FIKOLTOR-29745 format. One record per residue (C-alpha): residue in one letter; x, y, z. Coordinates in steps of 0.001 Angstrom, whole numbers, padded with zeros to 6 digits, always signed. Last residue first. Example, Ala and Ser with C-alpha at 12.3 -4.5 7.8 and 13.67 -1.06 7.14 Angstrom:
2
S+013670-001060+007140A+012300-004500+007800
***
This chain:
98
E-037834+019993-005275V-035960+017750-007702K-034212+019477-010645I-033676+017459-013864K-030570+016912-016046A-028214+017081-013105Q-024809+018481-013587F-021805+016132-013407R-021353+015833-017152Q-021065+019566-017436L-017993+019427-015130N-015912+017794-017764F-013210+016512-015546L-009530+017374-015710R-010206+021016-015940G-007675+022622-013546D-005404+024160-016150T-002452+021636-015645R-004363+018653-016893Y-003751+015038-015994R-004519+011600-017163I-002114+008780-015923K-001306+005917-018364I+000369+003075-016468S+003598+001774-017993T+003882-001848-019122E+003288-001441-022935K+004857+001917-023396D+008155+000978-021652D+009503+004375-020448C+008644+003870-016816F+006359+006362-015144A+003812+004131-013593G+006162+001310-012677S+008462+003685-010967L+005623+005315-009146M+004338+001895-007922A+007880+001049-006707S+008081+004313-004728F+004808+003659-003249M+005793+000114-002241M+009039+001429-000831S+007262+004215+001185V+004767+001742+002447L+007489-000622+003635T+009382+002390+005380P+006244+003574+007097A+005452+000129+008372L+008995-000769+009573I+008482+000613+013066C+005484-001713+013453D+002930+000327+015514Q+000243-002250+014315K+001888-005403+013081V+001696-006047+009286G-000720-008534+007734N-000557-012246+007695N-000257-015291+009989V-000785-013851+013480S-000554-016605+016045F-002843-016388+019145A-002180-015354+022758N-005176-015921+025019S-007658-013206+025362S-007280-010163+027543D-009645-008643+030141E-009090-005215+031709D-010881-003214+029253D-011184-005507+026254L-007711-006669+025113V-007107-008898+022138R-003892-010628+022168A-001261-011068+019584L+001627-013448+018680M+004175-013041+015776N+006115-016344+014949D+007561-014421+011848H+006810-010680+011581F+010046-008906+012695Q+012269-011631+011529H+010682-011694+008078V+011234-007920+007666M+015042-008661+008404S+015064-011585+005944I+013688-009300+003248F+016267-006713+003948K+019035-009337+003833G+017843-010589+000564P+018093-007120-001023L+014776-006070-002764W+013679-006164-006461V+010142-004951-006554E+007173-006237-008489G+006348-009077-006315H+009506-009753-004406Y+012391-010280-006884A+015521-010960-004707M+018657-009073-004648
***
């Protein structure tokens, strides 16, 4: 397991993701013309089959951090079950414009 940002991931998984994205080349297409191939150094490939998995893992890690029991590192999420999270009186205009 390797610590990657805020998530512990297996080294084999990290290696597999790197293999998908290392030495990635791209071209810009405009109608029938295309540019020369260039190296892509950051970001995730469009239509990458791993993209939904990576997003899901990061979302899961974010929720784990948000709802952990540690009071100092957890994220406070404000919610109400009666549908009145916001004070709607604050959102009303003080003057009317005609």
